[in-house]
C-alpha positions in Angstrom: 4.3 5.1 7.6 1.3 3.4 6.0 0.2 0.6 8.2 -3.5 0.1 7.5 -5.5 0.8 4.4 -8.8 0.1 2.6 -9.1 -2.2 -0.4 -12.7 -2.9 -1.1 -12.9 -2.9 -4.9 -13.3 -6.2 -6.9 -10.4 -7.1 -9.2 -12.6 -6.5 -12.2 -13.3 -2.9 -11.0 -9.6 -2.4 -10.3 -8.7 -3.7 -13.8 -11.3 -1.3 -15.4 -9.9 1.7 -13.5 -6.3 1.0 -14.3 -6.8 -0.2 -17.9 -5.6 -3.7 -17.0 -6.8 -7.3 -17.3 -7.7 -9.8 -14.6 -7.5 -13.5 -15.5 -7.7 -15.0 -12.0 -10.6 -16.3 -9.9 -12.0 -13.4 -7.9 -13.8 -15.8 -5.5 -10.4 -17.3 -4.6 -8.6 -13.9 -4.2 -8.5 -11.4 -1.4 -12.0 -10.3 -0.2 -13.1 -6.7 0.2 -11.2 -5.4 3.3 -11.8 -2.0 5.1 -8.9 -2.7 7.4 -6.0 -4.2 5.5 -3.2 -5.0 7.9 0.4 -6.2 7.3 0.6 -9.8 6.0 -2.9 -9.6 4.5 -3.3 -10.3 0.8 -4.3 -7.5 -1.6 -4.7 -6.8 -5.3 -2.0 -4.8 -7.1 -1.3 -3.8 -10.7 1.8 -4.7 -12.6 2.9 -4.6 -16.2 4.1 -8.0 -17.4 7.2 -8.5 -19.6 4.8 -8.7 -22.6 3.6 -5.2 -21.9 0.2 -6.2 -20.7 -1.0 -4.5 -17.5 -2.4 -7.0 -15.1 -4.2 -7.2 -11.7 -2.7 -9.9 -9.4 -2.9 -10.8 -5.7 0.1 -10.0 -3.5 1.1 -10.6 0.1 1.5 -7.3 1.9 5.0 -7.4 3.5 7.9 -7.8 1.1 9.7 -11.2 1.3 13.0 -10.9 -0.7 14.1 -13.8 -2.8 17.0 -14.4 -0.4 14.8 -14.6 2.7 14.9 -17.8 4.8 11.2 -17.5 5.6 8.1 -15.3 5.2 8.4 -13.8 8.7 10.6 -11.0 7.4 7.7 -9.6 5.5 6.0 -8.2 8.6 8.9 -5.8 9.0 9.0 -4.8 5.3 5.5 -3.3 4.7 7.0 0.1 3.8 10.0 1.3 1.9 11.3 4.9 2.2 11.5 6.7 -1.2 14.6 8.5 -0.2 16.7 5.3 0.3 15.2 2.9 -2.3 18.3 3.0 -4.5 20.6 2.3 -1.6 19.0 -0.5 0.5 20.0 -4.0 -0.6 16.5 -5.3 -0.1 15.0 -2.7 -2.4 17.5 -1.4 -5.0 17.3 -4.3 -7.4 13.5 -4.4 -7.2 13.3 -0.6 -7.7 15.0 -1.1 -11.1 12.7 -3.7 -12.4 9.9 -4.9 -10.0 7.5 -2.0 -9.5 3.7 -2.0 -9.1 0.8 0.1 -8.0 -1.3 -0.8 -4.9 -4.9 0.4 -5.4 -6.3 1.8 -2.2 -9.7 3.3 -1.4 -7.9 5.3 1.3 -5.6 4.7 4.2 -5.6 5.2 8.0 -3.2 7.2 10.1 -3.3 8.0 13.8 -3.1 11.6 14.9 -1.3 12.4 18.1 -3.5 12.8 21.2 -4.4 16.4 21.9 -5.4 18.2 25.1 -8.2 16.4 26.9 -8.0 13.3 24.7 -9.5 10.0 26.2 -7.1 7.8 27.9 -6.5 4.0 27.9 -6.9 1.9 31.0 -3.2 2.5 31.7 -3.6 6.2 31.5 -2.0 6.7 28.1 -3.6 9.4 25.9 -5.4 7.7 22.9 -4.4 8.7 19.4 -7.2 9.6 17.0 -7.6 7.4 13.9 -8.1 9.3 10.7 -9.3 8.0 7.3 -7.5 9.7 4.4 -8.7 9.4 0.8 -9.0 11.3 -2.4 -11.3 14.3 -2.6 -12.8 13.1 -5.9 -13.5 9.6 -4.5 -11.2 7.9 -7.0 -8.8 5.1 -5.9 -5.3 6.0 -4.8 -2.6 4.6 -7.0 0.2 4.0 -4.5 3.7 3.2 -5.7 5.2 -0.1 -4.5 7.7 -2.8 -5.2 7.3 -6.6 -5.5 9.3 -9.7 -5.1 8.8 -13.5 -5.7 9.9 -16.0 -3.1 9.6 -19.7 -2.4 10.8 -22.0 0.3 14.0 -23.6 -1.1 13.8 -26.4 1.6 10.4 -27.4 0.2 11.9 -28.4 -3.1 11.7 -27.2 -6.7 7.9 -27.6 -6.9 7.2 -25.3 -3.9 4.7 -22.5 -4.8 5.9 -19.0 -5.4 4.8 -16.2 -3.0 4.4 -12.8 -4.6 4.7 -10.0 -2.0 4.9 -6.3 -2.0 5.8 -3.2 -0.1 4.3 0.3 -0.1 6.7 3.3 -0.8 6.4 6.3 1.5 7.7 9.8 1.3 7.6 13.0 3.3 4.1 14.4 4.2 2.5 17.2 2.2 0.9 20.1 4.0 -2.5 18.3 4.4 -0.8 15.3 6.1 1.6 17.2 8.4 -0.9 17.7 11.3 -1.4 13.9 11.4 2.0 12.3 10.4 5.3 13.2 8.9 5.1 10.4 6.2 2.6 9.4 3.6 2.3 6.9 0.8 3.6 7.9 -2.7 0.4 8.5 -4.7 1.1 8.5 -8.4 -1.1 10.5 -10.8 -2.3 8.7 -13.9 0.2 10.4 -16.2 3.0 8.6 -14.4 1.5 5.1 -14.2 2.9 3.8 -17.5 6.4 5.0 -16.7 6.4 3.5 -13.2 5.0 0.2 -14.3 7.2 -0.3 -17.4 9.6 -3.2 -16.4 12.0 -2.1 -19.2 12.4 1.3 -17.7 15.6 1.0 -15.6 16.5 4.7 -15.2 16.5 4.8 -11.4 17.2 8.6 -11.3 14.2 9.3 -13.5 12.0 7.0 -11.4 13.2 8.6 -8.2 11.8 11.9 -9.4 8.3 10.5 -9.4 8.4 9.6 -5.7 7.2 13.0 -4.2 4.4 13.9 -1.9 0.9 14.3 -3.5 -0.3 17.9 -4.2 -1.8 19.4 -1.0 -5.4 19.5 -2.5 -5.6 15.8 -3.5 -6.6 14.3 -0.2 -9.2 14.9 2.5 -9.6 13.1 5.8 -12.0 12.6 8.7 -12.0 11.0 12.2 -13.2 7.5 12.4 -14.0 5.0 15.2 -11.3 3.4 17.3 -12.8 0.1 16.2 -10.2 0.3 13.4 -7.5 -0.3 16.0 -8.6 -4.0 16.1 -7.4 -5.8 12.9 -10.3 -8.3 13.3 -12.7 -5.5 12.4 -12.9 -5.3 8.6 -16.3 -3.9 7.6 -17.4 -0.7 5.8 -18.5 1.0 9.0 -14.9 1.6 9.8 -14.6 4.5 7.3 -17.8 6.2 8.4 -17.1 9.7 9.8 -17.2 9.6 13.6 -18.9 13.0 13.8 -21.3 13.1 10.9 
């Protein structure tokens, strides 16, 4: 699964990279965060109904329109590519509410090997790995979004826009660390994925495959990333430079 990632780019930089526009207030939006955790806000890219590609803030952790409260979002940070068209919470969104979540990279924890350090309780400690593109470009991760508001708060209650990250089976580079990985879409598929008028679910499903084995690289980082209160750039520094 994808449970932590890095989102450090300004919305203007994201817009430039994805050929999008940003009309919001960057000072009021999500700050640079090298340890994005579930329920944090992040920037994502959508194509509006008028065909314009936009950068907007989203709450990470999908809150479906029918949800009673936002708490469900903490359990819906990921959606499995293999079952998107079947799950009630996702199948309608898959057809028409798709986005891209820009990431500098993401973290995954490798199972503890022989001689690994142990916690105070004697449990072997997993090794945090930072995973990113070899060429240094942002990852364009496929996701879904929803709009929700508290019905009990009345018709003027604000809308919450939330998202989930789509995962697929691991490629050869990821297998030693985890059996799942985010769906990373190459640029040639961005327009198709983001087009809200594109409702061919079978065709969209074919895009949700593991990245090529040579796209990503990774290195071990400090266990400081385990604490969500730590959010600085030092978290992605190689532990063994």
